[in-house]
N, C-alpha and C positions, 0 to 999 in steps of 0.2 A: 504494500500500499504506500502511496506517496505520502511523505511526511512534510508538514509545514515547518519551515525553518523560521524561527522568530529572531528578528534582528532589532536591537534597541533602536528606538526612534531618533535618539540623539547621536547616532553614529553615522558619519559621512566620510567615506574613504576617498582620499585624494592621492594622486601620484604625480611624480615629476614636478615638484614644488620647491620653492625656497621658503624656509621657515623664518619668522621673526618672533623672538621670544621675549617676554618681559615678566619678571618676578615682582609680584605685588600682593601685599596682604597674605604672606606666607604661602602663596600659590603661584604656579607658573602658567601664564597664559600665552597662547600661540595664535598666529594668523598664517594662513596659507597664501603665498603670493606667487606670481609668475616669475620665472627666472630672469635675471638681468633687470627687472623692473624696479626693485627696491631702491637701488642706487640711483637710477634715473629720477625717481620720485624725490628722493632726499636732496638730489642736486638741483631740482627744479626743472629738469628736462621733461618729465612726465607729470601732469597735473590731474589727470583723470583717474580716480581710484578704481573705476571699473576695469581699467587696463593694468592695474597693479595686483588686485586681489583675485584669486581664483574663486573665492566664494566670500561674501560679506558676513562672515561669522567668526566668533572667537572660540578657540578650542582650548581644552585642557591638554589634549594630545592629538595632533594632526595625524600621526602615524597610526593611531588606534581609531581615528575617526570620532573621537569623543569631544562633543561641544561643550563649552563651559555653562553650567547652570546659571540661571538669572540671579539666584541669590548669592552665588559666589562673585559674580561681576558687581552686584550692588555693594557687597561687603568690602570689596577691594577698591573699586573706583568711585563709590558713592551711589546712593539710590536714584539720584537725579541725572546721572551721566548716561547719555544715550549710547547705544551700541556703536554708532558711527564715530562718536568722540573717543570711545574706548579703542576702536581700531586705529584711529589717527594717533593716539598716544603710543600704542604699541609699535606702530609703523615708524614713528619718528624717534622713540627712545629705546626701543627694543634691540636685543642682540640678534644679528642676522646669522643664520646657519647656511652656509653655501657648499655646494659640491665642487669637485675638482675642476670641472669645465668652467663653472661660473667664476671660480677663484682665478683661473687662468685669464678669462676674459676681462675680469676687473683689473688684474695686474697689467695686462696689455693696454687697457684703456688709460690707466694712470701713467704708464710709461710713455705712451704717445704724447699725452698732454705735457709731461715734464720736458720731453725733447723739443716740443713746439715752443714752449715758453723760453727755454734756454737758447734755442736758435734764433729767437727774436730779440734777445737781449745782449748777445755777445757778437763781437766782430773781430776780424783780423786787424790788429793794431796798426799795421802798415797801410793796407789798402782801405780800411774801414768798411770792407765788404762783409756781408753776413755769410756764414757757413750754411751748407745744406743740412737738413735734419740727419741725413745719413752719416755725415762727417762728425757731427756732434754725438750721435749715438755711438759711433766707433770709438771716439776719444773717451767717452764715459765707460765703455766697456773695457778699454785699455786701463783705466784707473782702477776699476773694480777688480779686474783680474790680477793686477799687480799689487793690490792692497794699498794703492796710493803712494806710499813712500818709496817703493822699489825703484821707480823711475829716476828719482833724483839721487838716491844713494848709490846706484850703480855707476853714476858718473864719476865718482871719486875713486873707483877701484883700479883705474889705470895708472895711478900715480904711485911710484915706488917710495916716495917720501911720506906717504900718508901714515900717520901713527894711529895707535889703538885709541888714544885719547880723542883725536879728531873724529874717529869713527863713532865713538860713543856720543859725542856731541851732536853729530849728524843724525843719529837715531833719535836722540832726545828732541831735536828740532822738528824731525819728521812727525813725531807723536803730537806735537803742538799744532801742526798745520792741518787744514781742513782735509777730510778724507771722503771717499765716495764708495759705498759698497753695494749700490743698486737701489732700484725702486722698491717700495713696500706699499701695501694697501692701507696701512693703519695711519698714514700721514697724508695731509693734503698735497696735491700736485704743486701748488704754489710754493709751499714751504720746502718741498724736496728740490724744486727747480732752483731755489736760492742756495741750497746746500751744494747742488751740483755745480752752479756757477762759481761759488767759492773754491771748490776743489779744482775745477778747470783753470781758474786764474792762478791758484797757488802752485800747481804742478806743471802746468803748461805742456800737456801732451801734444797739443797743437798751439800755435801762437794766438792767444785770445785776450781780449779786454772787454770791459763793459762798454756797450754803446752809450755815448754821451747824450745828456739831456740838452735840449736847446731852450734857453730861457731869455726872458726879457726883464731886466731890472730897472726900476725907475726910482729916482731919489731926488729930493729938493736940492737945488743947486747951492742953497745957503748953508748946507751942512757938509759939503764934499770936502772942504779943507779943514774941517774940525778933526782933532785927534780922536781916534776911536776910543770909547770908553774902556774897552778890554785891553788897550795897548799901553803898557807902562814904558817909561823912558828906556829901561833896560832891554825890553822886548823889541823896541823900535831899533835900537842900536844893533842888536843881534841880527834882526831881519835884514838890515841894510848894510852894516859894517861901516856906516858913515854917520858920525855924530852931527855933522853940519847940515844933513839933508832934513830940512824942516817939514818937507811934505810926507816923510815916511810915517807910516802908521795912521794916516788920515783915513776917513771913512771911504773915500774914493779908492785909495790904494788897497784897503782891506777887501772891498768888493772885487777889485781887479784880481786879487790874489786867489780867489775862488774860481775864476773863469780861466779855463785852459786855452781857449781860442776866442778872440773877439771878432764877431762878424760885422757889426756896426756900432757906432758910438756917436751920440749927437746930444745937443742941448736944445730943447724945445721950450721956449718961454722960461719958466722958473723951474723946469725939471730937466734932469740929466737922465738920458735913456741909453742903455747898452744892451745889445743882443749878442749872446755868445753861447759857448758849449761848456757844460759843467759835468764833472764826474758825479753820477747818481748819489754816491755817498756823502757828497758835499751839499746836496740840495737843502737838506733840513737845516744845517748849520748856517748856510747863506741866508735862508728865510728868517731865521731867528736873529741873526746879526742885523739885517736890514730893518726888521720890525722894531728891534730894541733901539737902534741908533736913531731912527727917524720918527720914533714914537707913533708908528702906525701910518705915517705919511708916505712912506716908500712901499713899493710893491715888487713881488717876484712872481712872474707869470710863466707857466710852462707852455712853450710853444710846440714842443715835440718831446714826447717821453723817451724815445730811443731813436737817435739819428743813425741811419745805416745806409749803405749803398748796396743795391741788389747786384749780385754777380751773375755771370752768364750761365 
C-alpha cells in the first residue's frame, strides 16, 4: 500500500545557495541568497532584493530547510520588526558563507579592481606615461613572489666588500619598508591599492612614481611677502643657506616649495594665482598651510586628481 510521507510544513529545501548568517538572541538565523549577489548588494551594484534572495524567508537552518518560528524572530529582533527588516539586517550585518567558486570569483573581482586603481595612479617617472594593467599586475606578482625585500637585498650580493653587519642592516631596513603579499577579500580594494602603490614605489620592480595632482592656489597679494608663521629664523637660514635673503620663508616661498612644477603664475587684481603640479602626499599639508596663513582667504583647488599621459 502506498504510504503518505509527512513533511513538516516549515521545511523548505534549497540548493546551490550562498548563506548569510547572523547570531542574535542566542540563536543563529540564516537567509538563502543567490551566489555572487550578496557582495553586489553590499557594494550597491544590486538594489533589488528579489535578485538577491532565493526566498524571502528567515531560516534556523537552510540546509535542513527549517524556517525560523515567528516567536523566535520576535524575541531576537523585536515584536514590531517586520520580516523584511530582519532580512535586511541579516543581509547587511551577517557573516557570509561562500563556496570555493564564489570565493575565487570574489578574489578575482577585488584583484582586478586593485590593479585598475593602481594603474590609474602610478606613472613612469621619466615619461609620465601610465603603465598597462598587465605590467602593473606582473610587477605586483614579482613583489609577492619575492617576498618584497628579496629584490633589493640581492643587489648587494655581488660586492666582495660587503660585510655581515651591512647585510644585517639591509635586512632590518627591508623589514621596515612596505611589502606586498597579494590581494585578500577581507580588505577593501581601495586600501589594498594604497598598500600596493607604497610597495611598488618602495621596491621599484619597474620605475614608478605617483601621478601628480594639478592644483590652483590662490592667495591675497598682501600676505605673499609676510614671513610664514611656521618659519623660524633658524629654519629660514637652513632652507636657504643665506642669512641676507629676506624673502626666504615668506608665504609665497612656502607655497612654491610644495609645487614641483609651475604651469602658470599670475597676479589678478588683489590675488596671486598659481597653477602647478603637486605630489599627492603634500596636498593636505599645502591646504592646511594656505588656510592657516590666509585665515580662510586663500584657496587650493584640485584641477586634476592624477595627471598622466596615455601610452600607445
